N, C-alpha and C positions, 0 to 999 in steps of 0.2 A: 228249461236244462237245468240240472243240479251241478254245480261247481265241482270240477274236479279238486282231489287234494295236491296236486303239483302245480297248479295255477290260483292266484291271487283275482280276484272278480272283483270289476268296475263298472258299475251300470251308470249307464246315459241319460240323464236327467230326464231328458224328453221322451225318450223310446220307453226308458225302463227296462231295454236289454242289458246284458252283461258285457262290457269289454273285455279281451283276453290282456293281459298285461304279462310279457315277455318276461322270462325270468333273467333275475339280476345279472347272471353273468354273462347274457346274451348281450345285454344294454352296455356292460365294460366292453365288450369286445369291440360294439360298433364305436363307442369312444377311441378306443385305442387305433381303431382303423382311421377316424377322425383325425386323431393327431399325429398318423403317421402320415396321411398325406396331405396336412400344412407342414410336416415338417418337410416335407419331400419337395412341394410348393417352394416353401422358402429357401431351399438348398440351392433349387434351380435358379431361383432369382439372385441369391447371392453373389453370383460371381459377374453378374452384368453391373449391379451396382457398385462393387468391388473395383471393375475393371474402368466403369464410368467415370467414377470419382476423381483418378488420375489425368483422365484424359481432360475434363472439364478443369483442374489445376494447371495440366500443361497449355490448354487454350488462353488462361488467365494471364499466365505468366510471359507467355512470348511478347516481345515488346511491336509496339505498334510500328508500321513501316514509316519510314522517315516519307515527309512528304514532300513531292518533288520540285526541286530549283526551278524557279521560274524563267522562261527562256529568256535570256539576255542576247541574243543573235537580234540585231539590227539590218534592216536592209541595207543592199550596196549602195555605196554613196551617201550613206548617214551617219557613219562611222565619223567619230570627232576625231580631227587630223591630230598626229602627234608634231611636235615644234622642236625641230634637231637643228643645232647649233655646231658651226665650224672656225675654226680660228688659224688663220694661215700666216704668222710673221715668218719674215724672206727678207732677204739680201740683195739686191740688183747689183749686178758687176756692170754699171752702164755706161758708155760714152756719150757725148754730144756730137750733133753734125749739124751743117746747116750753113744759115749767113744771119746778120743783124745789122737793123740801123736802130738808132734813139734818136728823141726828140733832142733838137738843139742843132742839127747839122742845116748845114742848105738843104734847101727843097729838092735841087739837083746832086746832092752826094750820094753816092752809092752806100750797098751793104760792106760789109768785112766778112770774110769766110769763119766760121766758126774752128778750124784747122790752123788758121794763120795765127790765131790767137793762142794757141796750143791749149784749149780748153776740151779739146775731144779724147784727151786722154780719160780710160774706164775709171769709176769712181766708184767704190761700193754706197750704195743707196739704201735707206731704211726703207721698207716696204711692209705691206700687209693687207689682207682681205678678212671681212666677216660675213659668212652666209649663215642667213638665217632659213629654213626651210620647213614648210608644212603642206604636206599634200603634194599637189603638182606647182607648187607657189616655192619662190627662191627671194628673199631681200638681202641684199649687198651692199657692203659700203669698202672700197678698195683706196688705198692712197699710195702715195710716196713722196720722198721730201730728198730731191736730186741739189746738190752743190759742190761747183769746181771752181776754183781760181787757179792764176798761173800769173807770174811775171816774166813774159818773153821780152827778147829782143827781137824787135818786129824784122822780116824778110820785104814787107810791102811797107809802100805807105797808104793814109785813107785818113777818115776822121769819123769819130763815133758820138754822136751829142757835141759838146764843147773840147773835145779832148781830137786834136790832132796828130799825127804823128809820122817819123818818114821811115824810111829803110835805116836799121843801126839804132833807134829809139827804142829804149825800155818801157813797154807798156803794163800796166795790173790792169789784169781784166779777172771779172767774177761773173759767173751766172747761176741764177737759183731758179729752180721749179718745184713748187708742189702743187701734186693734184689730188683733187677728192672728186669720187665717181662713186655715187648711189645709184643704184638699177634695182628694178624688178622683173623676174624672169618667168616664164612659164612654161613647164615639160610639157611638151605637145604629141611627143613619141616617145617611147622605149619598145626594147626587144630584151626579155629574158630567157636563157635558152639554162635550162639546171643542169647539175654534174650529171654526165653519164658515165659508162663504162670505157674509161679510156680517155675521157675526154675531160674540161674544167667548165666551172658555172661563170657564166657570162652574163652581163647587164648590159644594154647601150642605150641611150640617150640622147636627146635633142632636145634643146631648149633655144626658145625668143625670148630676147629681154630690150628693155629700154630704159632711157634717165637720162642723166647729165653727166659732163664731164666738165669740171672748174680747175682751170690751171691759172695759178699764182706766179707771174714772171717777174724775174727782177735781172735787168744787167747793169753791171758798175764798173767804170773805166779810169784808169788815171795815168798821165804822162807828166812828171815832175809834180808842181804845183797845181795843175790843171784836175779838176776830175770831175765827172758828169755818170748820172747813171738816172735809172727809170724802172718804175714798177707798174704793172699792169694786170689785171684779172680778166681773165674770158671764160664765159661760160658758154657752153652748146648744148643742145638736145644730140641724145647717139640714141642708134637701134644697133641689135647684134645678133651673132648665131653661136650656141655652144656647143659643141657635142662630146661627149664623154664614152668610156669604156671601163668598166669592173671585172676584172678580171679574177675568179676565186678570191674576191671577197678581199685580195691584200696588195694588187697590181692596178693600176687606172692609168689611162691617158686622158690629156684634157686638149680639147681645140677651141679656143674663143678668137671672135673677130667680131669689131665695130666700126661703125663710121659714124661721125658727128658731124654739126655746123651748125653756124649761126649766120645768115646772111646779112650782109649791111652795108651801107655805102663807104662810111669811113671804119667802121668797127664790123669787123669780120673774125671766126674763127673755122677752121674744118680742120679734122684728124681722121688718122686711119690707125687701128691698134691692134696686134695680132700676137696672141702667146701661147705656145705648146709647152705642155709639163705631164711629167711623168711623177707619179706616187707610188710608194710602198710603203704598207701599212704591216708594221712584223706584228702588233698588236691591234685589236679593232677601233678602238679610240684614238690612238697616235702613229704618227707615221712621218715620213721625209719626202720632201719633194726638190726639184730640180727642173729646167724647163728654160727657154729661151722666148725675149719680148722685143718687141720693135714697134715705137711708137711715133708717128709722124704727126706733126703740127704746120699748122700755117696759120699765123696770127699779127692782126694787122688793127693797129688803132690812130686813129687822128688824121691830119693833112698836113702837106707841104712841109715846114722846117718844125711841125711836131708830130709829125709822123712816126709812129714805131712800127715795125716790122720784122718778125722771124719767121723763117721759115726752115726747119730742122727737124730733128727728135734725139730720140734716145733709144740704144738699143743694145743689148748682151744679155748674158747668162743669168738667171736667179738661182738660190737654192734657200731651203726654208725647211719650217716643220708642219705639220697638219696635227691638229686637236680638235675633238669631235667631242661634243658633250651634249 
């Protein structure tokens, strides 16, 4: 078929037929449509890329979460105990009582009353206690240093060591007792009541303890040019119980009692001690205390004319400070 004037012929090399070619205007229009389609697709994809970029940047700038701290809690009973210290310096206004005899007197010589020697007048006595607590355990050391002397015109007669006296004679007498008490205690019961509406915080405790009581006793007597004295040290095992009540972390009441002894044929010791104290702490670690203490002793050593015997005690009010750290 003859080619028309408005078309350009292109022949197939295999068949020899002529292939129609579109007019150049039509080809340009197709290219424009393809370009418009590409622009449309690019325009649709552009917001996705634009929005995605900041999101990726935001994720990259977000700080990494902090690692969780390891659990430091410990099972009940495995926590390391805390050591607490308490120092209680005090002054004990103590008066002596009882009866005494010292070595040097005949075996059948009797005792002389402390009040007949006028050694029973109260005297300020330095004393103190140190407590160390950890958990339910308490380690304590207590001491006092009592000393009393008197020049007295005697109303009765008697003999103390080699010193003999009759009514009307002047006798110089001196009594000294230094005591040292190390103990270990264990708190076996406590009760805690938290503060409630209209109430106060309360903590009650009970503690058993054991230890030793060491007493250094010395008596000295003189009448004229004759003098006699004797010094003895007695040790004994003690056991006791202590109860305390703390109210509102400022006030506390303590009651402590103990008994002790050391049996023997010639050397013998027995004691009973009871103390009640009231404490006030205006600030957590410093306070003041006041109370009453009564200590009874029976101490004996030697035999016959070398026998030492003291059956008496010390009693009176005490006051002092309390320091915790």
